C-alpha positions as CSV (number, residue, x, y, z in Angstrom):
1,M,0.2,0.1,0.1
2,K,1.1,3.4,-0.9
3,A,1.8,5.6,2.1
4,T,-0.8,8.6,2.4
5,I,-0.5,12.0,4.2
6,Y,-2.5,10.4,7.0
7,D,0.1,8.0,7.7
8,V,2.9,10.6,7.6
9,A,1.1,12.7,10.2
10,R,0.4,9.7,12.6
11,E,3.9,8.3,12.2
12,A,5.4,12.0,12.9
13,G,3.3,12.6,15.7
14,V,1.5,15.9,14.2
15,S,-1.6,17.1,12.4
16,I,-2.2,16.6,8.6
17,A,-2.3,20.5,8.5
18,A,1.4,20.2,9.6
19,V,2.4,17.9,7.1
20,S,0.8,19.8,4.4
21,Q,2.4,23.2,5.4
22,V,5.7,21.3,5.6
23,M,4.9,20.3,1.8
24,N,4.0,23.6,0.7
25,G,6.8,25.4,2.6
26,K,4.2,27.4,4.6
27,G,3.1,27.9,8.3
28,K,5.5,28.6,11.3
29,I,6.7,25.1,11.7
30,S,10.1,25.0,13.6
31,E,13.1,23.7,11.6
32,E,13.7,20.5,13.9
33,R,10.0,19.6,13.6
34,R,10.0,20.4,9.6
35,A,13.2,18.0,9.5
36,E,11.4,15.4,11.6
37,I,8.4,15.5,9.0
38,L,10.5,15.3,6.0
39,K,12.5,12.4,7.5
40,T,9.0,10.4,8.3
41,M,8.1,11.3,4.5
42,E,11.5,9.8,3.4
43,R,11.2,6.6,5.5
44,L,7.3,6.0,4.4
45,N,8.6,6.4,0.8
46,Y,5.6,9.2,0.7
47,Q,5.3,10.5,-2.7
48,P,2.6,13.2,-3.1
49,S,1.0,13.6,-6.3
50,V,2.8,16.4,-8.0
51,I,0.2,16.7,-10.9
52,A,-2.6,16.9,-8.3
53,S,-0.4,19.7,-6.6
54,A,0.2,21.6,-9.9
55,L,-3.5,21.4,-10.5
56,T,-4.7,22.8,-7.4
57,G,-2.2,25.6,-7.8
58,K,-0.2,24.3,-5.0
59,K,3.9,24.1,-5.0
60,T,5.4,21.0,-6.9
61,F,8.7,21.2,-4.9
62,T,10.7,21.2,-8.4
63,L,13.2,23.8,-9.5
64,G,14.4,24.1,-13.0
65,L,18.4,24.6,-13.7
66,L,19.4,25.6,-17.3
67,V,23.2,25.5,-17.9
68,P,25.3,25.3,-21.4
69,D,26.8,21.9,-21.0
70,I,26.5,19.6,-18.2
71,S,29.5,17.7,-19.3
72,N,31.6,20.8,-18.6
73,P,32.7,20.4,-15.2
74,F,32.1,23.8,-13.9
75,F,28.5,23.5,-14.7
76,A,28.1,19.9,-13.2
77,E,29.8,21.3,-10.0
78,I,27.4,24.4,-9.9
79,A,24.4,21.8,-10.7
80,R,25.6,19.5,-7.9
81,A,25.7,22.6,-5.4
82,V,22.5,23.8,-6.5
83,E,20.8,20.0,-6.3
84,D,22.4,19.6,-2.7
85,Q,20.9,22.8,-1.3
86,G,17.4,22.0,-2.9
87,H,17.5,18.6,-1.5
88,H,18.2,20.0,1.7
89,L,15.2,22.2,1.5
90,G,12.9,19.5,0.3
91,Y,13.2,20.6,-3.6
92,S,13.9,18.3,-6.6
93,L,16.0,19.6,-9.5
94,V,15.3,19.4,-13.6
95,I,18.7,20.1,-15.1
96,C,18.9,21.0,-19.1
97,S,21.7,21.5,-21.4
98,T,21.2,24.4,-23.7
99,D,24.5,24.7,-25.7
100,N,23.8,28.4,-25.2
101,K,21.3,28.0,-28.1
102,D,18.3,30.3,-27.7
103,E,15.8,27.9,-29.6
104,R,16.8,25.2,-27.0
105,V,16.4,27.8,-24.2
106,E,13.2,28.3,-25.4
107,R,12.0,24.8,-25.6
108,Y,13.2,23.9,-22.1
109,L,11.8,27.0,-20.5
110,N,8.3,25.9,-22.2
111,L,8.7,22.2,-20.8
112,L,9.5,23.3,-17.4
113,Q,6.8,25.6,-17.3
114,Q,4.3,22.9,-18.4
115,K,5.8,20.7,-15.8
116,S,4.9,23.4,-13.0
117,I,8.3,24.2,-11.6
118,D,8.1,26.5,-8.6
119,G,11.5,28.2,-9.7
120,M,13.9,28.7,-12.4
121,I,17.7,29.1,-12.0
122,I,19.6,30.2,-15.1
123,G,23.2,29.7,-15.8
124,T,23.0,30.0,-19.6
125,G,23.6,32.6,-21.8
126,M,20.3,33.8,-24.0
127,D,20.3,36.4,-26.5
128,N,16.6,36.7,-26.4
129,K,15.3,38.0,-22.8
130,E,11.8,38.0,-24.0
131,M,12.0,34.1,-23.5
132,L,11.6,35.0,-19.7
133,T,8.4,36.9,-20.1
134,P,5.7,34.1,-19.5
135,L,7.4,32.7,-16.6
136,M,7.4,36.3,-14.8
137,K,3.9,37.1,-16.0
138,Q,3.0,33.4,-14.1
139,G,4.8,35.0,-11.0
140,I,7.4,32.1,-11.3
141,P,10.9,33.3,-9.3
142,I,14.0,33.5,-11.5
143,A,17.4,33.7,-10.3
144,M,20.6,33.6,-12.4
145,I,23.9,32.0,-11.6
146,A,27.4,32.5,-13.2
147,R,25.7,34.7,-15.6
148,E,24.1,38.2,-15.6
149,M,21.1,39.9,-17.3
150,P,21.5,43.4,-16.3
151,D,18.3,44.6,-17.7
152,I,15.8,42.1,-16.0
153,G,14.9,42.5,-12.5
154,V,15.9,38.8,-11.2
155,H,18.1,37.5,-8.3
156,T,21.7,37.2,-9.4
157,V,24.7,35.3,-7.8
158,V,27.9,35.9,-9.6
159,V,31.8,35.7,-8.6
160,D,33.5,39.2,-9.0
161,D,35.1,38.5,-12.4
162,C,37.0,41.5,-12.9
163,V,38.9,40.8,-9.7
164,G,39.6,37.2,-10.7
165,G,41.1,38.7,-14.0
166,A,43.4,41.1,-11.9
167,L,44.4,38.1,-9.7
168,A,45.8,36.3,-12.5
169,A,47.4,39.3,-14.1
170,K,49.1,40.4,-10.8
171,H,50.5,36.6,-10.3
172,L,51.7,36.6,-13.6
173,L,53.4,39.9,-13.2
174,D,54.8,39.2,-9.8
175,L,56.6,36.2,-11.7
176,G,58.1,38.4,-14.1
177,H,56.0,37.9,-17.1
178,T,55.5,40.7,-19.6
179,R,54.7,38.8,-22.8
180,V,51.0,37.5,-22.1
181,A,48.2,36.4,-23.9
182,I,44.6,35.4,-23.4
183,L,42.3,32.6,-24.3
184,A,39.0,34.0,-23.7
185,E,35.4,33.0,-24.0
186,H,32.9,34.2,-26.8
187,A,32.7,38.3,-26.6
188,K,28.9,38.3,-26.0
189,V,29.8,36.4,-22.3
190,I,29.7,39.1,-19.6
191,S,31.8,37.1,-17.3
192,S,34.6,36.3,-19.7
193,R,34.5,40.0,-20.8
194,E,35.1,41.0,-17.1
195,R,37.6,38.7,-16.5
196,V,39.7,40.0,-19.7
197,R,38.8,43.7,-18.4
198,G,40.4,42.8,-14.8
199,F,43.4,41.2,-16.7
200,R,44.1,43.9,-18.9
201,N,43.7,47.0,-16.7
202,T,46.1,45.4,-14.0
203,L,48.8,44.7,-16.8
204,E,48.3,48.5,-18.1
205,E,48.8,49.7,-14.4
206,A,51.9,47.9,-14.6
207,G,52.8,49.3,-17.9
208,V,52.3,46.3,-19.9
209,V,50.4,46.7,-23.3
210,L,48.4,43.8,-24.4
211,P,47.8,44.2,-28.2
212,D,44.3,43.0,-29.2
213,S,46.0,40.2,-31.3
214,G,46.9,38.7,-28.0
215,V,43.3,38.2,-27.0
216,R,41.5,35.1,-28.6
217,N,38.0,34.4,-28.3
218,C,37.4,30.6,-28.1
219,H,34.6,28.2,-28.0
220,Y,33.9,26.6,-24.8
221,T,36.1,23.6,-25.4
222,V,39.3,22.0,-24.8
223,E,39.8,21.5,-28.6
224,D,39.3,25.2,-29.4
225,G,41.9,26.2,-26.6
226,K,44.4,23.9,-28.0
227,R,44.1,25.1,-31.5
228,Q,43.8,28.7,-30.4
229,A,47.1,28.3,-28.1
230,I,48.9,26.9,-31.0
231,A,48.1,29.7,-33.1
232,L,49.8,32.1,-30.2
233,L,52.6,29.7,-29.4
234,E,53.7,28.9,-33.1
235,E,55.7,32.6,-33.3
236,S,59.3,32.3,-32.7
237,A,60.8,32.3,-29.0
238,A,61.4,36.0,-29.1
239,V,57.8,37.0,-29.8
240,R,55.6,34.3,-28.5
241,P,54.0,34.8,-25.2
242,T,55.6,33.2,-22.0
243,A,52.3,33.0,-20.2
244,L,48.6,32.5,-21.0
245,F,45.7,33.3,-18.9
246,C,42.6,31.0,-19.8
247,C,39.3,32.4,-18.9
248,N,38.0,28.9,-18.1
249,D,40.0,25.5,-17.0
250,M,38.8,23.8,-20.2
251,L,40.7,26.2,-22.3
252,A,43.7,26.0,-19.8
253,I,43.6,22.3,-20.5
254,G,43.6,22.7,-24.3
255,A,47.0,25.3,-23.7
256,L,48.4,22.7,-21.8
257,Q,47.8,20.2,-24.7
258,A,49.2,22.9,-27.3
259,A,52.5,23.1,-25.4
260,K,53.0,19.5,-25.4
261,Q,52.4,19.3,-28.9
262,L,54.8,22.1,-29.6
263,G,57.4,20.7,-27.3
264,L,57.4,23.5,-24.7
265,K,57.5,22.7,-21.0
266,V,55.1,24.1,-18.5
267,P,56.0,25.8,-16.5
268,E,59.6,26.3,-17.5
269,Q,59.0,27.4,-21.1
270,L,55.2,28.6,-20.8
271,S,53.1,29.4,-17.7
272,V,49.4,28.5,-17.9
273,I,46.8,29.9,-15.7
274,G,42.9,28.9,-15.5
275,F,39.7,30.1,-14.0
276,D,36.9,28.4,-12.1
277,N,39.2,25.9,-10.0
278,T,37.0,22.6,-11.2
279,I,38.1,19.1,-10.5
280,L,40.0,19.3,-13.7
281,A,42.4,21.7,-12.2
282,S,44.0,19.3,-9.7
283,V,44.4,16.7,-11.7
284,T,46.1,17.6,-14.7
285,D,50.2,17.4,-15.3
286,P,51.1,19.7,-13.9
287,P,48.5,20.8,-11.6
288,L,46.9,23.7,-12.9
289,T,47.4,27.5,-11.3
290,T,43.7,28.8,-11.4
291,V,41.3,31.5,-10.0
292,A,38.9,29.5,-7.9
293,Q,35.0,30.6,-8.0
294,P,33.4,29.6,-4.6
295,I,31.2,26.9,-6.6
296,E,29.3,25.8,-3.5
297,P,28.3,29.1,-1.8
298,M,27.0,30.1,-5.0
299,G,24.8,27.1,-5.3
300,K,23.6,27.4,-2.1
301,K,22.9,31.3,-2.2
302,V,21.1,31.0,-5.5
303,V,18.8,28.4,-4.0
304,D,18.2,30.4,-0.8
305,L,17.2,33.6,-2.7
306,L,14.8,31.5,-4.8
307,I,13.3,29.8,-1.9
308,Q,12.9,33.2,0.3
309,E,10.8,34.9,-2.8
310,L,8.6,31.6,-3.0
311,K,8.0,31.8,0.5
312,K,7.3,35.7,0.1
313,E,9.9,36.6,2.7
314,S,11.4,39.3,0.6
315,K,10.2,41.3,-2.5
316,L,13.8,42.7,-3.0
317,K,15.9,41.4,-5.7
318,Q,19.4,40.8,-4.6
319,R,22.7,40.9,-6.5
320,V,25.3,38.8,-4.8
321,V,28.9,39.0,-5.7
322,L,31.3,36.6,-4.1
323,R,35.2,36.9,-4.2
324,P,37.3,34.8,-6.2
325,E,40.8,33.2,-5.0
326,L,43.8,32.4,-6.6
327,M,44.9,28.8,-6.2
328,I,48.7,28.5,-7.1
329,R,49.8,24.8,-8.1
330,Q,52.4,23.8,-10.6
331,S,51.6,25.4,-13.9
332,T,53.2,28.8,-13.3
333,A,56.5,30.0,-12.8
334,S,59.0,33.0,-13.6
335,P,59.9,33.1,-17.4
336,G,63.5,32.5,-17.0
337,D,65.5,32.4,-20.3
338,M,63.0,31.6,-23.0
339,H,65.7,31.1,-25.9
């Protein structure tokens, strides 16, 4: 026999109304009692009908998450952090990979709306902001993670990308590098633009000029990072860069592969610095110096903001900016004699 709400109430020693309030995130129930009721629901394998809840306009305890590519470790780790915090608060997560394509974004937004999700987290780029209008009209809370849409009023959780770029530049300057280049993401990605800006400004303050030809826009793949790095590194030893700043760890791995193919030793002949500090950064050879994004706190915060809005605890839209941190490993060193 399937467990019913009556069984949960009896087992937990509470009223049916209390179980209902926990399920709907309403009422003044202590965290302790709430956790007890959720545990009882789990033990009895109680599964309220999501469809019935949606039809009566109740919550479905489901959140949607759009990311460009779940096979990219950064977004996989973001998804995990969001899922863990959602689970902790009694919510399930539906994750969709968009490949940064508007038609896929639109398809998934429609699908998730039909599934009556309670809230939407967006970690993907989209050119057409109008796609969010139906969700907003329906009053479904929206939050952005690791992405920004300054012209629409939604919660946003990002890292200070400009500071991250500056940290990378300062590290390379401190080591004595002056011939540097950047593997950036697509020019329309705000986070990448900000990383480049922070990096460039810090170089300029130190009197180092980075020509436009030293900034290569890449697709978000290891292969493209490798291809663009080879183009930069095939120059003669007297003019090629002694260090590469890569706007994510995937591109940095491409740069490491390019160096290997060209017979350049890292870090003796080329320093490589990444951004994100995903699991990849600690397993490369050599381990990658990178700018760390606080992925877990970002995931936790974006869920908390969404749930606060769902519970009508706050009408204010927050923009939370977390600080990045430089993780120095073995892929960066002083340039030495490059000839």
